[in-house]
N, C-alpha and C positions, 0 to 999 in steps of 0.2 A: 333841550335839544343839544346833541353832541356836535362838535366841530367836524367838518368834512374837509379832508385834504384833497386837493385837486392838482394833478400834475399832467403835463402832456404825455401822451401814450409812448411806450417804448416798443410797441409792436413792430414798427417799421425799422427801427434801429437794430432790434434783435434779428429780424429777417436779413438785413444787410450784413450784420456780423457773421451770421451763419453762412451766407452765400460766399462772402470773402474768405472765411475760414476753409470752406470746402475747396475753393479755388487754390488757396495757399497749400493745402494738403496735396492736391493734385500736382501742383508745380513742384513741391519738394519731392513727391513720389517720382515724378518724371526725372528729376535730377538724380535721385537715388538709383533708378533703373537705366541711367545713361540715355534717356530720351532727350534730355536737354544738357548741353555741355558747358553751361555757365550758371553760376549761382545767382546772377543778377536778377533773372526773371522771378525765381521763387522769392527772393528777398524783396523785390519791388511789390509783388502781390501781397506778401506778409505785411509790408509797411502800410498797405491800404487799410489795414485794421484800425489805423489811427482815425479814419473818418468816422466810423460808428462810435469810437471812444469819445471823440470830440462832441458828437451829437448827444451822446449820453450825458456828458458833463453839462452841456447846455440845458438839457431837460432837468437835471438835478439842481440846476441853479435857479429854476423857476418853481415857485410854490404859491398856490392860491388856497386860502382857507376860507371856508364858508361857515360863519358862526350864526348864532341866533339872530343878530341884528346888523351884521356887516359882512363885507367881503374884503379880505386883505390879500393883496398881491405882493409877493416878495420876489425880487430878482437880484441876481449877482452871487458871486462866490466870495471873493475877497472883500470888495466893497458891496454893501447891500442897499437896495432901494426898496422902500415899502410904500404902497398906495392903498388907501382904505376908502371903500365906498359904503355908505350907510344904506341899508336895504330899504328904508322907507322912501328913499329918493329914486329907486329903480322904477323906470317907466315901462320898459319893454325888454324882452330877452329874445334874441333871434338866433336860431340854429341854422347853420349852413353845412351841407354835406354833399360831396360829389358822389357819383355812382360808386366809385372805388371805395370812398369813405363809408358809404352805406353798407357795403359788403362786410367791412371790418368793424362796423359800429363805432366809427370815429368821426369827429367833426369839429367845427368851430362854434363857440358860443359868444355872441356879442351882447353885452349888457349895456343898455341905454339908461343913463341916469339924468336927473333934472339939473344937476350941477353944471358949472361952467366947463368941466372937463369932458363932457360929452358921452364917451363910451369907454368900455374896457373890452378887449378881445382876448378870449381864451382859445388858443389854437390847438388843434390835434388832441382833443380830450376824448376819453372813452365815454360811451353812453351819453352823448351830448343832449339828447331830448330829455332823458331822465334828470340830468343835471339842471337843465333849464326849468323843468317842473319844480325841482327842489328850491331853486332860487326864487321862483315866483311864489311858491307856497310860503317861504320864509319872509318874503317881502310883504305879502298880504298879512301875515300874522304879526309883523312888527309895527304895523300902523297903530 
């Protein structure tokens, strides 16, 4: 079985970046056509693009890898933290989706294990039900 890389979705970050970019273009267009008499407004709207950039960096700093017999969660950019769960100890996998998340097929997957650490939460992942099925399938085959 191949390794499966799991990252939080970028759907909402991309949508935010597109919306802010459109507002920035409108603001700069208003300045260009003398509808706005100061460059502070378009500059402030353009600086809002740092919000989706920051969110994208946070997403890229989180990686979960599902292997044949374990789940490895890596977080961080400069300093890195790694947590490993052995699939034979997985007891339950819970998928949570709000109505809005169901529309975009995004959700949270909570992996309950028998160890002292309790659970792992993978938030805002694409196709969470399919991911939960894969985790349970691999947990069953690793026994």
